[in-house]
C-alpha positions as CSV (number, residue, x, y, z in Angstrom):
1,M,-81.4,-13.7,-105.7
2,N,-78.5,-13.2,-101.8
3,Q,-75.3,-11.6,-102.6
4,Y,-74.0,-15.5,-101.8
5,L,-75.2,-17.5,-104.5
6,A,-75.3,-14.6,-107.0
7,L,-71.4,-14.7,-106.1
8,I,-70.9,-18.3,-107.0
9,I,-72.8,-18.4,-110.2
10,L,-70.4,-15.4,-111.3
11,L,-67.7,-17.7,-109.9
12,L,-68.9,-20.7,-111.7
13,F,-68.5,-18.4,-115.2
14,S,-66.4,-15.9,-114.4
15,G,-63.3,-17.8,-115.1
16,V,-61.6,-21.3,-116.8
17,M,-60.4,-23.9,-114.3
18,L,-56.5,-24.1,-114.2
19,H,-53.6,-26.6,-113.0
20,A,-56.0,-29.2,-110.7
21,K,-54.4,-32.5,-112.6
22,N,-53.0,-33.5,-108.8
23,S,-56.3,-33.5,-107.2
24,K,-59.8,-33.9,-108.2
25,D,-60.9,-32.3,-105.5
26,V,-59.7,-28.8,-106.0
27,R,-60.5,-26.2,-108.6
28,I,-58.9,-23.3,-109.2
29,N,-60.5,-20.4,-111.3
30,E,-58.9,-17.1,-112.3
31,I,-61.4,-14.7,-111.3
32,S,-61.5,-10.7,-112.2
33,K,-60.5,-8.1,-109.9
34,S,-64.2,-7.2,-109.6
35,I,-65.3,-10.4,-108.2
36,Y,-62.3,-10.9,-106.1
37,L,-63.5,-7.7,-104.1
38,Q,-67.0,-8.7,-104.3
39,A,-66.5,-11.9,-102.1
40,Y,-63.8,-9.9,-99.9
41,K,-66.3,-7.7,-98.8
42,S,-68.7,-10.0,-98.3
43,T,-66.2,-12.4,-95.5
44,K,-66.1,-11.3,-91.9
45,H,-62.2,-10.9,-91.4
46,S,-60.4,-11.5,-87.9
47,P,-56.7,-10.1,-87.9
48,K,-54.4,-12.7,-88.0
49,S,-52.2,-12.5,-84.4
50,I,-49.0,-13.9,-84.7
51,Y,-46.3,-14.1,-81.5
52,K,-42.7,-15.2,-82.5
53,V,-39.1,-14.8,-80.8
54,T,-36.2,-13.9,-82.9
55,D,-33.7,-12.9,-80.0
56,I,-31.3,-16.2,-79.6
57,N,-30.4,-15.8,-76.3
58,I,-34.6,-16.0,-75.2
59,A,-35.2,-18.6,-77.9
60,K,-32.5,-20.9,-76.7
61,K,-34.6,-20.8,-73.3
62,L,-38.3,-21.4,-75.3
63,L,-36.2,-24.6,-77.4
64,A,-34.2,-25.8,-74.7
65,G,-34.6,-30.0,-75.1
66,M,-35.7,-29.3,-78.9
67,V,-32.8,-27.7,-80.3
68,K,-29.0,-27.6,-79.6
69,L,-27.5,-25.1,-80.9
70,G,-23.4,-24.7,-81.8
71,I,-21.0,-25.1,-84.5
72,P,-20.9,-28.7,-86.3
73,K,-18.2,-30.6,-86.2
74,K,-15.9,-31.3,-89.0
75,M,-16.6,-27.7,-89.9
76,L,-13.8,-25.7,-91.7
77,D,-15.0,-22.3,-91.7
78,V,-16.8,-20.8,-89.3
79,P,-19.2,-18.1,-90.4
80,N,-19.9,-15.1,-88.4
81,D,-23.1,-15.4,-87.0
82,S,-22.2,-19.1,-85.9
83,Q,-24.1,-18.8,-82.6
84,R,-27.2,-19.1,-84.6
85,M,-26.1,-22.3,-85.6
86,I,-28.0,-25.6,-85.2
87,I,-27.0,-28.9,-84.3
88,K,-29.8,-30.8,-83.5
89,I,-33.9,-30.4,-83.7
90,S,-36.4,-32.8,-82.1
91,T,-39.9,-33.2,-81.4
92,K,-41.2,-31.7,-78.1
93,A,-41.3,-35.6,-77.6
94,G,-37.6,-36.2,-78.1
95,K,-37.5,-37.4,-81.9
96,I,-35.1,-36.9,-83.9
97,I,-35.9,-34.4,-87.2
98,T,-32.8,-33.6,-88.5
99,K,-29.0,-32.9,-87.5
100,A,-26.5,-30.9,-88.4
101,N,-24.1,-31.1,-91.8
102,P,-21.4,-29.0,-92.2
103,D,-21.5,-29.0,-96.3
104,D,-25.0,-28.2,-95.7
105,P,-25.7,-25.9,-92.3
106,I,-28.7,-24.3,-91.4
107,W,-29.3,-20.9,-89.1
108,F,-32.2,-20.1,-86.2
109,V,-34.3,-17.6,-87.6
110,A,-37.3,-17.6,-85.5
111,Y,-39.6,-19.2,-83.1
112,Y,-43.3,-19.7,-82.5
113,P,-44.3,-20.9,-79.3
114,N,-48.2,-20.6,-79.8
115,E,-47.7,-22.9,-82.7
116,N,-44.4,-24.5,-81.4
117,Y,-43.3,-23.7,-85.0
118,L,-39.1,-23.3,-85.4
119,S,-38.3,-21.1,-88.7
120,V,-34.7,-21.7,-90.0
121,E,-33.0,-20.8,-93.5
122,G,-29.9,-23.0,-95.6
123,E,-26.6,-21.8,-96.5
124,Y,-28.8,-21.3,-100.1
125,P,-31.3,-18.7,-99.4
126,A,-34.2,-20.9,-99.0
127,D,-36.8,-20.7,-96.2
128,Y,-38.4,-23.4,-93.7
129,G,-39.3,-24.5,-90.7
130,F,-40.2,-27.6,-88.7
131,D,-43.2,-28.2,-86.7
132,L,-41.7,-29.4,-83.3
133,N,-44.9,-30.7,-82.3
134,T,-45.0,-33.3,-85.1
135,G,-41.7,-33.4,-86.6
136,N,-43.5,-31.8,-90.0
137,I,-41.3,-30.2,-92.4
138,E,-44.3,-29.7,-94.9
139,M,-45.8,-27.1,-92.7
140,G,-44.9,-23.0,-93.6
141,S,-44.1,-21.0,-91.4
142,P,-47.5,-19.1,-89.3
143,E,-47.1,-15.7,-90.7
144,D,-47.6,-17.7,-94.4
145,T,-50.0,-20.4,-93.6
146,Y,-53.5,-20.1,-93.8
147,I,-56.2,-22.0,-92.1
148,S,-59.8,-22.7,-92.8
149,P,-62.3,-21.5,-90.3
150,N,-63.1,-25.5,-89.4
151,S,-59.3,-26.3,-89.6
152,K,-60.3,-28.8,-91.6
153,Y,-57.4,-27.3,-94.3
154,I,-54.2,-25.6,-94.0
155,I,-52.8,-23.8,-97.4
156,T,-48.9,-23.4,-96.4
157,G,-45.7,-22.8,-98.3
158,A,-42.3,-21.8,-97.6
159,Y,-39.8,-20.2,-99.8
160,N,-37.3,-22.5,-102.2
161,G,-34.5,-20.0,-102.5
162,M,-35.5,-19.7,-105.6
163,E,-38.8,-17.7,-107.2
164,C,-41.7,-19.4,-105.7
165,Y,-43.4,-20.6,-101.9
166,G,-44.3,-23.8,-102.7
167,N,-47.6,-23.0,-101.7
168,H,-49.4,-26.4,-101.0
169,I,-52.7,-27.4,-99.3
170,M,-53.0,-29.8,-96.2
171,I,-56.0,-32.0,-94.9
172,S,-56.5,-32.8,-91.1
173,Q,-55.6,-36.4,-90.7
174,N,-55.6,-37.9,-87.1
175,R,-54.7,-34.9,-85.8
176,N,-52.2,-33.9,-88.8
177,Y,-51.8,-32.2,-92.0
178,K,-51.0,-33.9,-95.1
179,T,-50.5,-32.1,-98.5
180,F,-53.2,-33.7,-100.8
181,Y,-52.2,-30.4,-103.3
182,N,-50.2,-28.5,-104.8
183,F,-50.2,-25.3,-106.6
184,S,-48.2,-25.0,-109.4
185,N,-45.8,-22.1,-109.8
186,D,-47.8,-20.2,-112.8
187,V,-50.8,-19.6,-110.8
188,G,-49.8,-20.7,-106.7
189,C,-45.9,-19.2,-106.5
190,Y,-47.2,-16.9,-104.0
191,F,-50.3,-14.8,-102.5
192,T,-49.9,-10.6,-102.3
193,D,-53.2,-11.3,-100.4
194,E,-55.6,-13.8,-98.9
195,F,-58.2,-14.7,-97.3
196,W,-60.5,-17.6,-96.2
197,Q,-64.2,-17.1,-96.7
198,D,-66.2,-20.3,-96.1
199,N,-64.1,-23.7,-95.1
200,N,-64.5,-24.7,-99.0
201,N,-63.6,-21.2,-100.7
202,F,-60.0,-19.4,-100.5
203,F,-58.8,-16.6,-102.5
204,Y,-56.1,-15.0,-103.6
205,S,-54.7,-12.6,-105.4
206,M,-50.5,-11.8,-107.7
207,K,-48.7,-9.1,-108.2
208,I,-46.9,-10.0,-111.4
209,E,-43.9,-8.1,-112.2
210,E,-43.3,-6.7,-115.4
211,E,-41.0,-4.0,-117.1
212,K,-43.8,-2.3,-117.9
213,G,-45.4,-2.2,-114.9
214,N,-46.7,-3.9,-112.5
215,T,-49.8,-5.9,-112.9
216,W,-52.5,-8.4,-110.6
217,K,-53.8,-11.3,-111.1
218,Y,-57.1,-13.3,-108.7
219,Y,-57.9,-16.6,-107.9
220,H,-60.8,-18.4,-106.4
221,V,-59.8,-22.0,-104.6
222,N,-62.7,-24.5,-104.2
223,I,-61.8,-27.6,-101.8
224,K,-64.8,-30.3,-103.1
């Protein structure tokens, strides 16, 4: 019996299916650490190389025509970091994605030129962003996005300002990605470590912080 087949059999009998109620095509199993490590060792890993710009002066030049920075009109209390404030965001094609709201301002955090992704933060401690090619706001930061080897699926999320990243699975449709599965917070709040084994199998771990000490849980996601 080869190593890959043995791993699949172990996965089928090691865990209980969890929270696949919003998609019949997704199965999530909690697995043991040994099975997680076995999957990791049997997978070829490629380092993730991401280029991002955080310098506001460089970003202004790169984002010209897509992002307008400045102080929103009718804003009574101007913060100290006003040079990072955003007035308007548009796609590369010129379609307006969002305009500034003086009651709910947003600030520039980083720009990812290769992905044409803008990361922003709101007045509350929530981090999110915009795909400036399509205007998609469901796509998370490239640093928190994990693409299957054939690029059919993307697992991504953004910090919601409370406790979780709101991770979800997106599928490629007509050169764009659409969400078709949302992780429930108790099993997919965030990923400590993660990797795609192949086009349909994703593994991740979660560190659980408790008063008595930290523990880890391990999961296998299978997409039919």
